[in-house]
N, C-alpha and C positions, 0 to 999 in steps of 0.2 A: 079446228080439234086435236089439243096440244097432249102426244102421250108421255108420260116423264119412267121412267127405266130406272133401277138403282135408287139406291139411297145416298144423307150426306153426312158424313157425321162425322162434329167435332171433335176433337182431344184436350181433354183437359175441362172440359165443361161440364157443371153436374145435368143430369136428366134430366127429363120434363117432368112433372107431377103431373101423372093419373088420376087425378081429385084430391079435392081440398073441402072444407067444411064455411059457413061465411065469420067474417071476423067482427072481434070488439074493433073499434079505438082504440089505438097505442100511437104516438109518434115513434118515428121512423127512424130514429134516431135514440130509442128504444127499445128498441126490439130486439130479439134472438134465436137466429133458429136452432134448434136442438133435435136430432136424429136418434132414434135407435141405432145402439153402436149394429147389431148385427142385420138390419134392414139391409136389401137389396134393392134395386141394381146398384145405390154407391151411395157406401152409410157414411152417413157424417159423422167430422169427425168433434169430441169433444172440443167441448164449445167454454170460454169462461169467462163468469160471472164474476163480478163485485160485489159484495153482500149488500141483502135492500132486502127490496115486496115486490118479487114479483107474483104474476097473475097469467092464466093459459090465455090467450085473445085468438089461435085459428089453428085449424091440423091440413097437414097434407098430405097426402103418398103417389107415387113413394119415393122414400125411404120412406118408412114413419115417422112425421116430424113433429112437432110442438114450434106454434109460437109462444112466447116469453116476452109480457112487458115488462121491465121495471117503472111499478108502479108506483114506489115512492111515499107510499104509507099505504098500514097492513093491523099486520096480526103477527104473531108465534106463528111458528109451525104449531101446529093439534097432535093431542098422543101417536102413540103406534097399534092400538084400536083399528085409527080411520086407515092403516093402507094393512091390517091384517092378513086380507084373507081379498085377495085383490087381482092371485095367477098370475102378480112382474116379480120384475128378479131384477137386481144389480150384480156389476158382477161380485169376487173374493175383493175386498180393503174399500169396498163403495157404499156411502147409508145411503138407505132409501127417505129422502120426502116429498112434502106431496104440494101444490102449486094449486090454488084455486081453480078452479074451468067458468070462462067468464065469456064462453063462443055459444054469440047470440042463435037463438030458434031458429029463423029463420033469418034469409037476405035482407029482409021488407021491417025488420024491429034494428034500427038503432042503438048501441048497446055501448057503453065506452066504457075500459079496463078501469078506476080508481082502487080498486086496493086491494095486495099481497099475500102472500106467507112469505116469512120470512126465508130465506136463502143466508146461508154465511157465502161468503167470500170462497172460487174452487172454483174445478172443472165439470161438465154438467153432459148427459147423456139423457136419454127416456129409460127409464127402466124398460126391459126385455119383457116379450110377452114366458112362457117357460113351456107352457106348447102351443100350436099355432093357433091363432086366434082366427075369427070370419071378422071380427070387429074392426073397421081401416081406421076408427080414428086411434086422435094421439098414448090412448092407454087412461082414463081412466078409471080409477080406483070407486068401488064402490063403499058408500062412511057403513061401516061397525052399527049394528043394530041396536040401539039407546046411546048410540055417542051422540053430544053437541051433535056433531056435524049428517048424523041421518035428522035426529029432530031438524036443523037448518035450510034442509034439502042440498044441501051442499057440493057438488063432480070435484072433484078431483082429482090431479093427472101426477102419476107418482117418475117420478127423475129421479138420475145416481146422480152423491156427489163425491167427489177425491179432491179430498185437501195439494194433490200437486197433480200433473199433469198422468194421466197413467200412461206406456205405451199405447204403441200405435199399431193397432190390427192386423195383419197379415191381410192384401186383398183377397176376393173371397175366389177360392179356388186354386192359391198362390200354397207351395210347400217351398219351407223353411228351409234357403239354403239353394233351392236350382232354379238355373239358367230359363228363361223365357222361351220362350216356343213358337219361332217365324213359323210367321200366319201365310207366308204369302212363296 
């Protein structure tokens, strides 16, 4: 019988993911993890994406994150009616854009991300929930009734776009100018 007491933490390593979705196929060199900057326990930094066509191919949490795939082809951004009432928000200075959700319905359905929505060159995070949500997915935006997206059945994921790198957010619980508290 083997008994283990205590725990092991590797400093500087990201937190383990507690959950995730099935993933659509995308070449690994074309995948980018985009996180909610307010996510816990370890929110990700904004990610730089070059201009191109992107689709969401998977989601994981914590922190709430989307895997975006550079599909190489796609369509322009849909109208602002798509995200008008999605319950998500971007910080001041950021624009809200959307990408199509290409996550497969289950693990047995092979899906390849073939088409995305155009994202301009810049820095990206996921849009944050305005209120605490029980939905663990990466932030799906419901299409507005009567829109082309509602007709086509497309589900969209909201992302926040910054032209230049946004300032680094302080670590959770950090007080500006405070010294670290010793833990031993």
